[in-house]
N, C-alpha and C positions, 0 to 999 in steps of 0.2 A: 669650367667646375661645376658653374649655375645650371649646368642644362643636365649634369651629373642625378643632382638635387631633385631638380622638379622633378628627372621619370622616374626615379625611387620613391617620390612620393604621390606620383599617378600609379603605377606599377598594381599596389593594391586597391585604387581604386575600380581600376580597371578588370584588375583578377576578382572583388568581391564581386562586376554588374553580374559574368558570368559564372558566379555562382546562384545569385537573385536571381535569376535569367530561366534557371531548372528549374525551378519552388512558384512556378506557375496556378494562379488562383484557379481549380475548375472551373468556372464559370467565364473564360477569359476565351473571348469569340478568335474567330480564326486569326483576323485582321489586328490585332490587336501587340502580340508579340512585343513591338518593342514599346512597352510602356511598363516592363519590368526594366526593360534598358534604361529607362528612363527613369524610373524609381530611385536605381541605381545611385545612377548619376546624377537624381533630386540632395539625395544623402550624401555619396563623397565632396561632391564638391560642395557644399553647405557646408560644412563639415571641415573643409580645407577653407572661403575663407569665415569660418569663425575661428576659429585658432589663427590666422593672421591677425584680421582684426582684437582677439583680447590680446595676442601679444605685441602689436601695437600698441594697445591702447593702457595695460598694466606697463611695460616699460617706461612710458610717458608717466603713468599716473605717481610709480617709484619715484623719476626724477623732482615731480611736484611733493610731496613729501617731502622729503629730507629738508623741505625750504620754509612748507606751508600745512601744519599739522591739521587743521581746521577745514581739509580742503578732502578730507576724505570722503564721503557720502558722494558728492559730487563726482569723484573718480570710480567710485564703484557703480554709481550710476554710468559711466559711457563704457566700462565691463564690462554691466550685463546689456547691456544694449548690444555690445560685439558679442556677444552667445544667441543674441533671437536670433541670429542666421539660419544657426542651427535645428531652431528650433521651425524656421519657414521653410526648409528642408526635408524634415519628418514630415510637417502638412503635407506637399505637395506629394510624399511619398505616397500617403496612406491615402488622399486621395485618388490621385493614381492608380494602383491596386485594386481598393477596391470599392470604387466611386462604378456606377451605373450609367452604360452610355449608350 
């Protein structure tokens, strides 16, 4: 059952890389077609990782908040740290697509 869910999660990521690879910048050199696939994978995998991190941190944070209300700020910081993974994925994708090599 886990393999089916994993395949369903990875299918949109792989499909999006095929779509993004068709939109290459005009000044991309002939040997750098893989940059588009890499940019799509960077965004997709970073978003999946951020979702897992935020889900785990939020679930644990809800458990803590039921007992100690004064920990709200600390829990919010931990959830925000997990979301930073997606920001790094977008940053790397932009650097791959628009960086001059």
